[in-house]
C-alpha positions as CSV (number, residue, x, y, z in Angstrom):
1,M,15.7,255.4,-0.2
2,E,15.8,251.7,0.4
3,L,14.7,248.6,-1.4
4,F,12.7,245.7,0.1
5,Q,11.1,242.5,-1.1
6,C,7.8,241.3,0.3
7,K,6.4,237.8,0.0
8,T,2.9,237.5,-1.3
9,Y,1.6,234.8,1.0
10,P,1.1,236.6,4.4
11,L,-0.4,233.6,6.2
12,N,2.0,231.1,4.5
13,V,-0.9,229.4,2.8
14,E,-2.7,231.3,0.1
15,D,-0.8,233.5,-2.5
16,K,-2.2,237.1,-2.4
17,F,-0.2,238.4,-5.4
18,N,-3.3,239.4,-7.3
19,E,-4.8,241.2,-4.3
20,F,-1.5,243.0,-3.7
21,L,-1.3,244.2,-7.3
22,T,-4.9,245.2,-7.9
23,G,-5.4,246.6,-4.4
24,E,-2.1,248.5,-4.6
25,F,-0.8,247.4,-1.2
26,V,1.5,244.8,0.5
27,A,0.7,243.0,3.7
28,I,2.5,240.7,6.2
29,G,-0.2,238.6,8.0
30,Y,0.2,238.4,11.8
31,P,-3.5,238.5,12.7
32,G,-4.5,239.3,16.3
33,L,-1.9,242.0,17.0
34,G,-4.3,244.9,16.4
35,D,-3.3,248.3,15.1
36,L,0.5,248.8,15.3
37,S,0.5,252.4,14.2
38,G,3.1,254.4,16.1
39,L,4.4,251.4,18.2
40,N,8.1,251.1,18.6
41,K,10.1,247.9,18.5
42,K,9.7,247.2,22.3
43,E,6.0,247.7,22.2
44,I,5.7,245.4,19.1
45,R,7.6,242.7,21.0
46,E,5.3,243.0,23.9
47,R,2.3,242.6,21.6
48,L,3.8,239.5,19.9
49,E,4.6,237.9,23.3
50,R,1.1,238.6,24.6
51,V,-0.6,237.2,21.5
52,Y,1.5,234.4,20.2
53,H,3.3,233.0,23.3
54,E,6.3,231.6,21.3
55,D,9.8,230.9,22.5
56,P,12.3,233.8,22.5
57,A,14.0,232.8,19.3
58,R,10.8,232.7,17.3
59,T,9.6,235.9,18.9
60,R,12.8,237.6,17.8
61,Y,12.3,236.4,14.2
62,H,8.7,237.6,14.1
63,L,9.7,240.9,15.7
64,G,12.2,241.4,12.9
65,M,9.5,241.0,10.3
66,V,6.8,243.1,11.9
67,N,9.1,245.9,13.0
68,A,10.7,246.1,9.5
69,F,7.2,246.4,8.0
70,C,6.0,249.0,10.5
71,N,9.1,251.0,11.3
72,T,12.0,250.2,9.0
73,M,10.1,250.7,5.7
74,S,9.4,254.3,5.0
75,P,7.2,256.1,2.4
76,G,9.2,256.6,-0.8
77,D,11.1,253.3,-0.4
78,F,10.9,250.7,-3.2
79,V,9.3,247.3,-2.8
80,L,9.5,244.2,-5.0
81,I,7.0,241.3,-5.2
82,E,7.4,238.2,-7.4
83,D,4.7,236.7,-9.6
84,R,5.3,233.0,-8.9
85,N,3.5,232.0,-12.1
86,N,6.2,233.4,-14.3
87,G,9.0,234.7,-12.1
88,N,8.5,238.4,-13.2
89,V,9.1,241.0,-10.5
90,H,6.8,244.0,-9.9
91,V,8.4,247.2,-8.6
92,G,6.5,249.8,-6.5
93,V,6.9,252.8,-4.3
94,L,5.8,252.3,-0.7
95,G,3.3,254.5,1.2
96,V,2.3,254.6,4.9
97,Y,1.4,251.8,7.2
98,S,-2.4,251.3,7.8
99,F,-4.5,248.8,9.8
100,K,-7.5,247.2,8.2
101,G,-9.2,245.3,11.0
102,D,-11.9,243.7,8.9
103,L,-9.2,241.9,6.9
104,D,-7.4,240.4,10.0
105,D,-8.7,236.9,9.5
106,V,-7.3,236.6,6.0
107,G,-3.9,238.0,6.9
108,L,-4.3,241.4,5.2
109,S,-4.8,243.7,8.1
110,H,-1.3,245.1,8.3
111,Q,-0.8,247.0,5.1
112,R,1.3,249.5,3.3
113,S,0.0,251.2,0.2
114,V,2.0,250.8,-2.9
115,D,2.1,252.7,-6.2
116,W,3.1,250.0,-8.6
117,K,5.5,251.4,-11.2
118,A,7.1,248.7,-13.4
119,V,7.6,245.0,-14.2
120,I,11.0,243.4,-14.6
121,P,11.0,240.2,-16.6
122,R,12.7,237.4,-14.8
123,S,15.1,236.9,-17.7
124,E,16.4,240.5,-17.1
125,L,17.0,240.3,-13.3
126,I,20.6,241.0,-12.4
127,P,22.2,238.3,-10.1
128,E,21.9,240.5,-7.0
129,L,18.1,240.8,-7.5
130,K,17.7,237.0,-8.2
131,E,19.5,236.3,-5.0
132,F,17.4,238.9,-3.2
133,I,14.1,237.5,-4.4
134,R,15.1,234.0,-3.2
135,N,15.1,235.1,0.4
136,R,12.5,233.2,2.3
137,P,11.5,235.7,5.1
138,S,8.3,237.8,4.6
139,I,10.3,241.0,4.5
140,T,13.9,241.5,3.4
141,Q,15.9,244.6,2.9
142,F,18.4,244.8,0.0
143,K,21.9,244.7,1.5
144,H,23.5,246.6,-1.4
145,P,23.2,250.3,-2.3
146,I,19.9,250.7,-4.2
147,E,21.8,251.8,-7.3
148,V,23.1,248.3,-7.6
149,A,19.6,247.1,-8.4
150,K,19.6,249.1,-11.6
151,L,15.8,249.9,-11.4
152,E,16.1,253.2,-13.2
153,R,15.6,252.0,-16.7
154,Y,12.4,250.1,-15.8
155,L,11.0,253.0,-13.8
156,N,11.9,255.5,-16.6
157,Q,10.3,253.3,-19.2
158,Q,7.1,253.0,-17.1
159,S,7.0,256.8,-16.6
160,V,7.0,257.3,-20.3
161,T,4.4,254.6,-20.9
162,L,2.0,256.1,-18.3
163,G,2.7,259.7,-19.5
164,I,4.0,260.7,-16.1
165,E,6.9,263.1,-15.9
166,T,9.8,262.1,-13.6
167,N,9.4,265.5,-11.8
168,E,5.8,264.5,-10.9
169,L,7.0,261.2,-9.4
170,L,9.6,263.0,-7.5
171,S,7.1,265.5,-6.2
172,K,4.8,262.7,-5.0
173,A,7.7,261.0,-3.2
174,L,8.7,264.3,-1.5
175,S,5.1,264.9,-0.5
176,I,5.0,261.5,1.2
177,L,8.1,262.3,3.1
178,A,6.8,265.7,4.1
179,E,3.7,264.0,5.6
180,E,5.9,261.6,7.6
181,M,7.6,264.7,9.1
182,D,4.3,265.3,10.9
183,S,4.2,261.8,12.3
184,K,3.9,261.4,16.1
185,D,6.4,258.5,15.9
186,I,9.8,260.0,16.4
187,E,11.6,257.2,14.5
188,R,9.4,257.7,11.4
189,K,9.8,261.5,11.6
190,T,13.6,261.1,11.9
191,R,13.9,258.7,8.9
192,A,11.8,261.1,6.8
193,A,14.1,264.0,7.9
194,I,17.2,262.1,7.0
195,A,15.7,261.1,3.6
196,L,14.9,264.7,2.8
197,L,18.3,265.9,3.8
198,Q,20.0,263.3,1.7
199,Y,17.9,264.4,-1.3
200,F,18.6,268.1,-0.9
201,K,22.4,267.4,-0.5
202,S,22.5,265.2,-3.6
C-alpha cells in the first residue's frame, strides 16, 4: 500500500475541501478530457495534447498528475488532504477511479472514492508528513515507506471510535483489491495482484 497527498483546489481557484470530505472522494480537475477509465499513460498523453495544446514540458507535468491519479493510485492506498483553515490533515482509503461528466465544468469529473478514516492535528504531524503536505503539485506520492508516516495510531483510534473492527477494515481493503483483479486494465490488475501477494507474504 502507498500513501498520496491530494490538493483540494482542482481548478487552482476554489477550495473543494468540504466537497471532498462530505462527498467522500478526491478529484484533480482537468476538464475536457472525458472518461479516462482504462487508458494507459500513452493514451492519456494523447488526450492531453489534443485538448490542451501545451508545450512538451507542461504536457509532461500534467501527464504525471493525471496518470498518477488514474493509474498509479490503487484501491486500498491511503490519501491525505489538508484543511487549510486549521492545518489538520484527513486520512482516507482510496477506492476506484470514476468519471462524473456532469461535474466537468467545476473540476470534479475525475474522481476516486475515499473512505475517510481519521484526522491528524497539525501539531502532531511528524516532520516527514509536514514536508509531504507542503508539496505543491496536485498529486504527490510519499517517497518513504508508508510505515514512516506512523498512521497506525490514528487509524486504530478511529476504528475504536466508529466501532469498526480492524479485521473488517482489512476485509474491505482486500475486497477492493479483489475487484481490481477483474479490471480490463492490465496495469491495475497487476498492481492489485502485487498488493495481494505482498499481504499474504507478510
